[in-house]
FIKOL-692797 format. One record per residue (C-alpha): x, y, z. Coordinates in nm, 3 decimals, padded with zeros to 5 digits. Layout:
! residues N
+---------+---------+---------+
!      px !      py !      pz !
+---------+---------+---------+
!       X !       Y !       Z !
...
+---------+---------+---------+
END
This chain:
! residues 247
+---------+---------+---------+
!      px !      py !      pz !
+---------+---------+---------+
!  00.000 !  00.000 !  00.000 !
!  00.111 !  00.355 ! -00.077 !
!  00.031 !  00.686 !  00.093 !
! -00.113 !  00.992 ! -00.080 !
! -00.127 !  01.323 !  00.108 !
! -00.340 !  01.537 ! -00.124 !
! -00.580 !  01.812 ! -00.014 !
! -00.767 !  02.074 ! -00.214 !
! -00.886 !  02.421 ! -00.117 !
! -01.217 !  02.365 ! -00.297 !
! -01.423 !  02.125 ! -00.081 !
! -01.591 !  01.938 ! -00.365 !
! -01.257 !  01.847 ! -00.518 !
! -01.168 !  01.646 ! -00.209 !
! -01.483 !  01.438 ! -00.257 !
! -01.415 !  01.390 ! -00.627 !
! -01.061 !  01.276 ! -00.553 !
! -01.186 !  00.978 ! -00.351 !
! -01.417 !  00.865 ! -00.631 !
! -01.137 !  00.881 ! -00.887 !
! -00.906 !  00.684 ! -00.658 !
! -01.173 !  00.417 ! -00.619 !
! -01.224 !  00.393 ! -00.994 !
! -00.850 !  00.363 ! -01.054 !
! -00.807 !  00.082 ! -00.799 !
! -01.119 ! -00.086 ! -00.937 !
! -00.973 ! -00.081 ! -01.289 !
! -00.632 ! -00.197 ! -01.160 !
! -00.456 !  00.119 ! -01.276 !
! -00.357 !  00.212 ! -00.919 !
! -00.239 !  00.007 ! -00.622 !
! -00.402 !  00.010 ! -00.279 !
! -00.380 !  00.364 ! -00.144 !
! -00.408 !  00.542 !  00.189 !
! -00.501 !  00.907 !  00.138 !
! -00.497 !  01.191 !  00.390 !
! -00.658 !  01.531 !  00.347 !
! -00.752 !  01.830 !  00.562 !
! -01.028 !  02.089 !  00.506 !
! -00.933 !  02.454 !  00.477 !
! -01.279 !  02.601 !  00.548 !
! -01.588 !  02.466 !  00.728 !
! -01.833 !  02.274 !  00.509 !
! -02.092 !  02.001 !  00.556 !
! -02.084 !  01.667 !  00.376 !
! -02.399 !  01.456 !  00.373 !
! -02.413 !  01.086 !  00.291 !
! -02.528 !  00.948 ! -00.044 !
! -02.879 !  00.867 !  00.079 !
! -02.933 !  01.161 !  00.314 !
! -03.209 !  01.419 !  00.282 !
! -03.038 !  01.756 !  00.305 !
! -03.332 !  01.923 !  00.483 !
! -03.352 !  01.647 !  00.743 !
! -02.982 !  01.641 !  00.829 !
! -02.868 !  02.003 !  00.791 !
! -02.956 !  02.339 !  00.943 !
! -02.964 !  02.497 !  00.599 !
! -03.041 !  02.855 !  00.702 !
! -02.779 !  02.849 !  00.976 !
! -02.525 !  02.712 !  00.729 !
! -02.604 !  02.997 !  00.491 !
! -02.568 !  03.256 !  00.767 !
! -02.233 !  03.110 !  00.868 !
! -02.120 !  03.068 !  00.504 !
! -02.089 !  02.692 !  00.544 !
! -02.141 !  02.517 !  00.210 !
! -02.311 !  02.177 !  00.185 !
! -02.197 !  01.891 ! -00.037 !
! -02.290 !  01.525 ! -00.091 !
! -02.042 !  01.237 ! -00.101 !
! -02.079 !  00.910 ! -00.290 !
! -02.062 !  00.681 !  00.016 !
! -02.327 !  00.608 !  00.278 !
! -02.344 !  00.718 !  00.639 !
! -02.463 !  01.040 !  00.794 !
! -02.385 !  01.409 !  00.771 !
! -02.051 !  01.540 !  00.896 !
! -01.901 !  01.883 !  00.943 !
! -01.557 !  01.936 !  00.797 !
! -01.341 !  02.212 !  00.945 !
! -00.993 !  02.291 !  01.068 !
! -00.879 !  02.039 !  01.327 !
! -01.038 !  01.745 !  01.145 !
! -00.806 !  01.498 !  00.971 !
! -00.960 !  01.286 !  00.697 !
! -00.832 !  00.957 !  00.564 !
! -00.941 !  00.725 !  00.282 !
! -00.840 !  00.363 !  00.238 !
! -00.886 !  00.248 ! -00.120 !
! -00.844 ! -00.129 ! -00.139 !
! -00.895 ! -00.413 ! -00.384 !
! -01.170 ! -00.647 ! -00.266 !
! -01.015 ! -00.971 ! -00.142 !
! -01.139 ! -01.264 !  00.065 !
! -00.787 ! -01.302 !  00.207 !
! -00.784 ! -00.947 !  00.345 !
! -01.128 ! -00.959 !  00.504 !
! -01.285 ! -00.718 !  00.256 !
! -01.518 ! -00.950 !  00.066 !
! -01.836 ! -00.791 !  00.208 !
! -01.951 ! -00.481 !  00.398 !
! -01.956 ! -00.640 !  00.743 !
! -01.617 ! -00.807 !  00.717 !
! -01.465 ! -00.483 !  00.587 !
! -01.610 ! -00.284 !  00.876 !
! -01.474 ! -00.537 !  01.124 !
! -01.128 ! -00.562 !  00.966 !
! -01.064 ! -00.189 !  00.935 !
! -01.228 ! -00.077 !  01.259 !
! -01.040 ! -00.334 !  01.468 !
! -00.713 ! -00.229 !  01.305 !
! -00.777 !  00.136 !  01.392 !
! -00.906 !  00.049 !  01.739 !
! -00.579 ! -00.124 !  01.820 !
! -00.366 !  00.157 !  01.681 !
! -00.544 !  00.429 !  01.878 !
! -00.567 !  00.227 !  02.199 !
! -00.190 !  00.194 !  02.195 !
! -00.128 !  00.558 !  02.102 !
! -00.365 !  00.696 !  02.366 !
! -00.276 !  00.442 !  02.636 !
! -00.650 !  00.417 !  02.691 !
! -00.916 !  00.177 !  02.574 !
! -01.075 !  00.288 !  02.247 !
! -01.408 !  00.124 !  02.167 !
! -01.591 !  00.051 !  01.843 !
! -01.945 !  00.187 !  01.871 !
! -02.243 !  00.169 !  01.639 !
! -02.122 !  00.019 !  01.314 !
! -01.819 !  00.234 !  01.237 !
! -01.752 !  00.484 !  01.515 !
! -01.443 !  00.502 !  01.734 !
! -01.498 !  00.638 !  02.084 !
! -01.289 !  00.732 !  02.385 !
! -01.468 !  00.715 !  02.719 !
! -01.800 !  00.697 !  02.536 !
! -01.730 !  01.004 !  02.321 !
! -01.702 !  00.978 !  01.943 !
! -01.382 !  01.096 !  01.776 !
! -01.403 !  00.909 !  01.445 !
! -01.689 !  00.833 !  01.206 !
! -01.653 !  00.624 !  00.892 !
! -01.833 !  00.506 !  00.579 !
! -01.763 !  00.291 !  00.275 !
! -01.847 !  00.261 ! -00.094 !
! -01.792 ! -00.054 ! -00.300 !
! -01.754 ! -00.128 ! -00.670 !
! -01.706 ! -00.465 ! -00.836 !
! -01.335 ! -00.497 ! -00.760 !
! -01.253 ! -00.231 ! -00.500 !
! -01.378 ! -00.030 ! -00.206 !
! -01.316 !  00.300 ! -00.035 !
! -01.341 !  00.314 !  00.343 !
! -01.305 !  00.671 !  00.462 !
! -01.357 !  00.875 !  00.773 !
! -01.253 !  01.152 !  01.007 !
! -01.044 !  01.198 !  01.320 !
! -01.124 !  01.491 !  01.550 !
! -00.800 !  01.641 !  01.680 !
! -00.841 !  02.014 !  01.737 !
! -01.195 !  02.071 !  01.617 !
! -01.438 !  02.344 !  01.726 !
! -01.717 !  02.119 !  01.854 !
! -01.957 !  02.411 !  01.898 !
! -01.978 !  02.446 !  01.519 !
! -02.155 !  02.110 !  01.497 !
! -02.480 !  02.226 !  01.655 !
! -02.478 !  02.535 !  01.432 !
! -02.476 !  02.333 !  01.110 !
! -02.622 !  01.986 !  01.172 !
! -02.959 !  01.869 !  01.300 !
! -02.979 !  01.572 !  01.531 !
! -02.917 !  01.282 !  01.291 !
! -03.208 !  01.082 !  01.151 !
! -03.029 !  00.760 !  01.246 !
! -02.854 !  00.746 !  01.584 !
! -02.650 !  00.469 !  01.748 !
! -02.774 !  00.355 !  02.090 !
! -02.465 !  00.483 !  02.269 !
! -02.546 !  00.840 !  02.164 !
! -02.835 !  00.846 !  02.414 !
! -02.982 !  01.161 !  02.262 !
! -02.677 !  01.376 !  02.333 !
! -02.621 !  01.697 !  02.138 !
! -02.331 !  01.701 !  01.894 !
! -02.094 !  01.887 !  02.124 !
! -02.173 !  01.652 !  02.416 !
! -02.140 !  01.341 !  02.199 !
! -01.809 !  01.413 !  02.022 !
! -01.457 !  01.479 !  02.148 !
! -01.111 !  01.570 !  02.028 !
! -00.827 !  01.332 !  02.103 !
! -00.489 !  01.459 !  02.230 !
! -00.280 !  01.363 !  01.928 !
! -00.117 !  01.573 !  01.656 !
! -00.195 !  01.545 !  01.287 !
!  00.148 !  01.401 !  01.214 !
!  00.126 !  01.142 !  01.490 !
! -00.212 !  01.020 !  01.365 !
! -00.086 !  01.001 !  01.008 !
!  00.213 !  00.800 !  01.125 !
!  00.011 !  00.554 !  01.333 !
! -00.237 !  00.492 !  01.049 !
!  00.044 !  00.449 !  00.798 !
!  00.214 !  00.203 !  01.033 !
! -00.110 !  00.010 !  01.087 !
! -00.146 ! -00.044 !  00.711 !
!  00.226 ! -00.061 !  00.629 !
!  00.178 !  00.223 !  00.382 !
!  00.542 !  00.321 !  00.361 !
!  00.577 !  00.435 !  00.000 !
!  00.443 !  00.751 ! -00.164 !
!  00.164 !  00.725 ! -00.422 !
!  00.142 !  00.935 ! -00.736 !
! -00.104 !  01.227 ! -00.708 !
! -00.443 !  01.207 ! -00.872 !
! -00.461 !  01.393 ! -01.202 !
! -00.591 !  01.744 ! -01.136 !
! -00.778 !  01.766 ! -01.464 !
! -00.976 !  01.450 ! -01.382 !
! -01.066 !  01.595 ! -01.043 !
! -01.178 !  01.927 ! -01.192 !
! -01.393 !  01.754 ! -01.452 !
! -01.570 !  01.531 ! -01.199 !
! -01.614 !  01.820 ! -00.957 !
! -01.779 !  02.036 ! -01.222 !
! -01.991 !  01.755 ! -01.363 !
! -02.111 !  01.610 ! -01.032 !
! -02.000 !  01.731 ! -00.691 !
! -02.065 !  02.102 ! -00.741 !
! -02.404 !  02.047 ! -00.908 !
! -02.726 !  02.120 ! -00.716 !
! -02.891 !  01.822 ! -00.884 !
! -02.638 !  01.599 ! -00.705 !
! -02.624 !  01.786 ! -00.375 !
! -03.005 !  01.812 ! -00.343 !
! -03.093 !  01.470 ! -00.484 !
! -03.390 !  01.313 ! -00.302 !
! -03.472 !  01.666 ! -00.187 !
! -03.703 !  01.923 ! -00.345 !
! -03.484 !  02.210 ! -00.465 !
! -03.608 !  02.559 ! -00.392 !
! -03.404 !  02.751 ! -00.648 !
! -03.544 !  03.085 ! -00.527 !
! -03.375 !  03.038 ! -00.190 !
! -03.037 !  02.952 ! -00.341 !
+---------+---------+---------+
END
């Protein structure tokens, strides 16, 4: 596996990059890749099947100049902002590596990360819900996956130095909640962990033995997919009635 550290100032380009990486691994034109990226400005990303009105405080987002985008994987809405480190694992599907179905992939990757963070924090990290990591019952990592015929992307966030108060200004209480949430507000449910960006990158790279550097994704491909899909209202507001007059 190789590591790619590639971030973009434009939020939608970061989402497009993951889809291109998945397509390249699926077509066997790229090896397994671990990508890291960090947001420059606050923005919301909803899951593929989410209803934007149900998950987001749209008017509050507008007032705070927080844009909303939709990713191509499942899961719920997340707020991206400074202090949040994102990673993406793009892997070939293999029965030998425990990635032959959704459940086995969740188990394989989450247990790997659980072990890495438990050691780094010298404290028991737990797997909660389907794909959350928590410290003392507080969530610091949420994850989702998307699968094609031959490959998958498993991606998520790590909260390191994140302004938790921004969460309740941009996101509604989620439509689907894990039992361990117990109705807590976003800022009472999530936590930052006391690790630096570099230390988290190093522990994840070590966990996956991603020691070599991957070639960057072609910028022209990313721009084309961003313009054709991720920046389009028809994609962002899918399954939602678009009120063009309010946009």
